[in-house]
C-alpha positions in Angstrom: 0.0 0.1 -0.1 1.2 3.4 -1.1 2.2 6.2 1.9 1.5 9.6 1.8 2.5 12.6 3.6 -0.1 15.3 4.5 0.5 19.0 5.6 -2.4 20.5 6.9 -2.1 24.4 7.3 -4.3 25.6 9.9 -7.1 28.7 9.6 -6.2 32.0 11.5 -8.8 31.5 13.6 -7.0 29.8 16.4 -10.2 29.7 19.0 -12.1 27.5 15.8 -8.8 25.3 15.6 -8.4 24.7 19.4 -12.6 23.7 19.5 -12.3 21.3 16.6 -8.7 19.9 17.5 -10.1 17.4 20.1 -12.7 15.8 17.3 -9.9 15.8 14.9 -7.5 13.8 16.8 -10.1 11.3 17.8 -10.6 11.0 14.2 -6.9 10.4 13.7 -6.6 8.1 16.4 -9.3 6.0 15.1 -7.1 5.7 11.7 -4.4 4.9 13.6 -5.9 2.2 15.3 -6.8 0.5 11.8 -3.4 1.3 10.6 -4.2 4.0 8.2 -2.6 6.7 9.9 1.3 5.9 11.1 2.2 9.3 12.6 0.8 13.0 13.3 0.6 16.0 15.0 1.2 19.8 14.8 4.9 21.7 13.9 5.9 23.6 17.0 5.1 27.0 15.2 1.9 26.1 15.5 0.9 27.3 11.7 0.2 23.4 10.3 0.1 19.8 11.2 1.8 16.7 9.6 0.4 13.2 9.2 1.7 10.0 7.3 -1.1 7.7 6.0 -0.9 4.4 4.8 -3.9 3.5 2.3 -5.0 1.8 -0.7 -4.6 4.9 -2.9 -5.2 8.6 -3.3 -8.8 8.1 -3.8 -9.0 6.7 -0.2 -6.9 9.3 1.1 -8.8 11.8 -0.2 -12.0 10.2 1.5 -10.4 10.1 4.7 -9.3 13.6 4.3 -12.9 14.8 3.4 -14.1 13.3 6.7 -11.7 14.9 8.7 -13.2 17.5 11.3 -10.6 20.1 10.0 -12.1 19.6 6.4 -15.8 19.3 7.4 -15.6 22.4 10.2 -13.1 24.5 7.6 -10.3 24.7 9.8 -7.9 23.6 7.1 -6.5 26.6 5.1 -5.1 23.9 2.6 -3.2 21.0 2.4 0.0 19.7 0.3 -0.4 16.0 0.0 2.6 14.0 -1.2 3.1 10.3 -2.1 6.2 9.1 -0.2 8.5 6.3 -0.8 9.5 5.1 2.9 13.0 3.3 2.5 14.4 3.4 6.1 12.8 2.8 9.7 10.1 0.6 11.0 7.6 1.8 8.3 9.6 0.8 5.2 8.7 -2.1 3.0 10.9 -5.1 2.9 13.2 -5.2 0.1 12.0 -7.1 -3.2 
């Protein structure tokens, strides 16, 4: 299965961000329990967050992002999505 990195830029409305964050984290916790999110969290500067997804394809990723409370509650001010080949560490696929 492919891996994707997702950087989510936050809206300037920090009160709204803080209000929605618990639901967003619960959503990602559920995806992590399913093995679909490998890691995630906010950057220290508070401007955006980052997550690594392992999903069947970009269509599944788009569905998951569409259901994220940061999307449904319009807390995301944009995302950068990139497919990523993990070659080192515990998430790397075994050599073929």
